[in-house]
N, C-alpha and C positions, 0 to 999 in steps of 0.2 A: 439352474445348473442341471444338465442332463446326465445320463448314466456314464457316458464316455468321459466327460469332464471329471466326474467323481472318481472314476477309475484312474485317470491320469494324475489327479491330485493325490490320491492314495499311493500311487506308484512313486511319485516324487518324494513323498515322506514315508518311505518304506521302513525307516527305523522306528517311526511311531507305531506302525503296524506290528512290527516285531515285538516292541515293548508291550503293546496292548495284548498281543496273543500270549506272551509269557505271563502277564498278570492274570489273564483269563484262565490259563492252565493252573496257576496257583490257587485261584478261587475254586476251580473244580476239585483240586486235591483237598482243599479245606472243607468243601461240602461233603466229600466222601468220608472225611474223618468225623465231621460233626453229625451228619445224618447217617447212622449205620444201617446196614441191611437187616431187615426183620424176616422172621419165618412164621408162616401161618399153617395151622392145622385145623381141620373142620370135621364135625361129626353131626349126624342127623338123628333126632330122637322122635319116635312115634308114640302118641298117646293112644292107649287101647281102652275099650269100654270095660266095665266091671264084669266079674265072672258070673254074678247072680243074674239069671235070666228067667223068664217065664217058660211055660210049656211051649211046645212047638207050634201050637195053634194060637198062642197069645203073643202080644208084643213084648219087647224087652222092657223090663221095669227098671226104675231108678234105684230101687232098694234103699230109699231114704237118703240119697246123695243130693243135696241141694244144687251142686254145680251142674248136674245133668238137667235140671229143670230150667237152666238159664238159656239153653239153645244148642246144646250139643258139646262135643269135644273141642270144637274150635274156640269156644269161649274159655274152656279150661286151659287150652294152650296159650291164649292171650294173657290170662291172669297169671299163669306160671312164669311166662317170659318177663312180665313187668316186675314180678316179685324177685326174680333173680338179678335184676339190673339196679336194685336200689343201693344206696350208699353202704348200708351195713353188709350186704352180700359182697359188694366189690371189695371192701376192706378185709373181709374174711378170706377172700381168695387171693387178692393181689396185695401183698404187704407194702408198707411205705418204703420208698426207695427202689422198688422193683420197676422194671420197664415192661412188664407183661400187661397185656390187655385182653379182654374177651367181650363177646357180644352173644346175646341169646335173643332170637326173634323168630317169628313164624316164617317158614320157608315159602317164599312167593312162587317158587317153581313147581310146587306140588299142591294139589287141591286136597286139603285134609288137615288133620291135626298133627302136623309135622313141625318140629322146632329145629332150626339151624343154629348150632353152637360153634363158634369160631374163637380160637385162642391164638395169640401172637406173642412172640418174644424175640429177643436178639439172638437166641440160640435155639436150635431144634429141641433140645432137652427141656428148656424152659417152657416152650410152647406146649409140649406134650404134658408136662406137669400141670400147667394151668388148665388144660382141657380135662384131665382126669379129675381135678378139683371141682370144676364146673359140673361135670356129669354126676359126681357124687352128691353135690349140693342140690342138683335138680331132683334126684330121687328123694332125698330127705325133705326138701321144701314142698314137693307135691303131697307127700304123706302128711306133713304138718298142716298144710292148708285144709286137707279133708278131715283131719282129726278135729280141727277147730269148729267145723260145722257138724260134728257128731255123725260122720258117715261111717257105716259099719264096714268091717273088713271085706265082706263080699261085694259091697257096692262101690268100692273105691276104684278110681281110674288108675291104670297101670302104665308103666313106661317100658319102651323097648328101643334099644340102640340099633338102628338099621344100617348105618354106615360108620365106620371107624377107620380113619386114614392112619396109615403107619409111616407115612413119609411127610415131613414138613416141607412145604414149598416156600421158596424165598419170595418175599413181597418187595418188588422194586418200583411200585407205582409212585410212592411219595418221593423216592430218591430220583427217579427219572424226571418227574415234574420239576423238582428243584434244579436239577442239572440243566434242563431245557431253558428255564428262566435265566440261570446264571450265564450260560453260554450265549444266549441271544442278547442279553444285556451287555455282556462284555464285547461282543462283536460290534454291536451298534455304537457303543461308546467309543470303541477304538476307531471306527470309521469316521465318526463325527470329530474326534480329536485330531485325526490326520488331516481332514479337510480344513478344520479351523486353523491348525498350525500352518498349512500351506497358504491359506488366504492371508494370514497375518504376516508371514515372511515375504510374500509377494508384494503386499502393500508397503511394507517397510523398504523393500528394494526399489519400488517405484518412487517413493518419497526421497530416498537417497540419491537416485539418479536425477530427480528434478532439482535437488539442492546442488548437486555437482554441476549440472548444466547451468544453473543460475550463477554459481560461483565463477565458472569459466567465462560466461558472458560478461560478468562484472569485471573480471581481470582484463578481458579484451577491451572493454570500454575505458578502463583506467590506462592501459597501454596506449590506446589511441589518443586520449586526452593529454597524455604526458609528452607528446611530440612538441618541440619548441615551435613558436610562431615563425612563419617564414619571413614575416616583415621585420622581425628583430634582427639586429646585426649579428653576424657570425661570431661565435666566441663569447657573446654576452647574451643573457636571457632577459627578455622584456619583463620589467617589474610593473605591478599595477600602480597607476597614478603617475608614472614617470613619463614625461614627454621628451622628444628629441630636443637637445640643446641647440639653440640657433647659432649659426656660424658667426664668428667674430668679423666685423667689418675691417677691410684692409685699410691701413693708414699709409699715407704718402708723406715722407719727410718727417714732419713733426708728429709726435705722439699726441693723440687726442684722448680725452676722457670718454670711455665707452658710454653709449646711450643706455638709459635705464630700460630694462625690459618692460614691455607693455603688460599691464595687469589684465589677466583674462577675466572676462565677465562671466556671469552665470550661464548665459546662453552658450558662450564658448566652451565652458566646462561641460555643459550638457551635450554639446556636439562632439566633444572629444571622445574618441573610441576608448572603451575600457577593455583592457586586455585581461582575459580571465586567467587566474592563477592556475597553472597546471595541477591536475589532480595527481598527487603522489600515491604511492602504494600505501596501503593501510598501516603496515608496520612502521614505515618511515614517517608517516604523519603523526604518529604517537610519540616519536622520539625526537628531541632537539638535534638540529644539524647545522653546522657552520656553512654559510653560503659564500663561496669565494667570489662569485660575480658581484654580489652586493658590496663586498669588501673592496674590490677593485674600483667600483663606481665611487665609493666614499673617498678613496685615496685620490682619484682624479679630481673630485670636487674640491678637496682640500688644496691640491696643487694649484688649481685654477683660481681659487680664492686668494691664495698667496700671491700669485702673479698680478691679480687685479689690485691688491693692496700696494704692491711694489710700483705698479704703473701710476697709481694715484699719487704716491710720494714723489715720483719723478716729475709729474705734471706740476705739483705744488712747488718744487724747486725751480723749474723753468719760469713759472710766473713770478716767483720772488726775484730771480735774476733780472728779468726784464724791467721790473720796477726799479 
């Protein structure tokens, strides 16, 4: 089936298309209510080296901070981001039943010890509240980690917020992806349903036309076979197994006993043409019907039998008189 036939089939079943589009619109409205719009707010945090340094001619010393011996501030940024994303930290910032979310990870767009903090919620106020909580926990968590390794105050790594957005941006990516899937699925299913309904109705119409043609042909055959045989006498219908009655011989003067009819042999019966019973209409064949032609034939046979009996009695009286 090419594109033109698909369009024609869909056009013939336009009511299926309308119903499918209405259902698709209802699904879109349901998605808008189920998947609400969220708002995102982002901030960037820079990790700074400790204040304690050596003289101008010497290198920067670690001041007894073990984190600085691991490979620089990038390692400290990675450790801090992992610490802020554990389950205890998440539960302390996002209470149960809240729709807020946040992420803390190294900023891939900047080469250095920069953390990207992102908070989201269904309202801008909720997103800003979550971001403030994450930033406060970041400062507290960094100090707690350095205190655990006995880093002195002058050798501890510091934080500085370098970007702090004041406008929460709506995040429509998840909503748009869901809407695309729903609309595409609705349109495809609607088109397939319209094509299937069109094919089903056309096949049913073809079968109905074939049955109607077969019924008309059967009625024509029945009407043609119901025509009386031309060889049968007018006014009487030929009956199966009934042959023409031989003419009575003419008698001159004295009445004579009629000759016995010849008994037909098996060969004569085989050569005798069998007149097929006309095919009546189906409704008439199932209902009993009184046949006036058969009744007339039976009456004629009775009258002729009575005449034969009377002639036999007359012949017997004549023979008795002669004796």
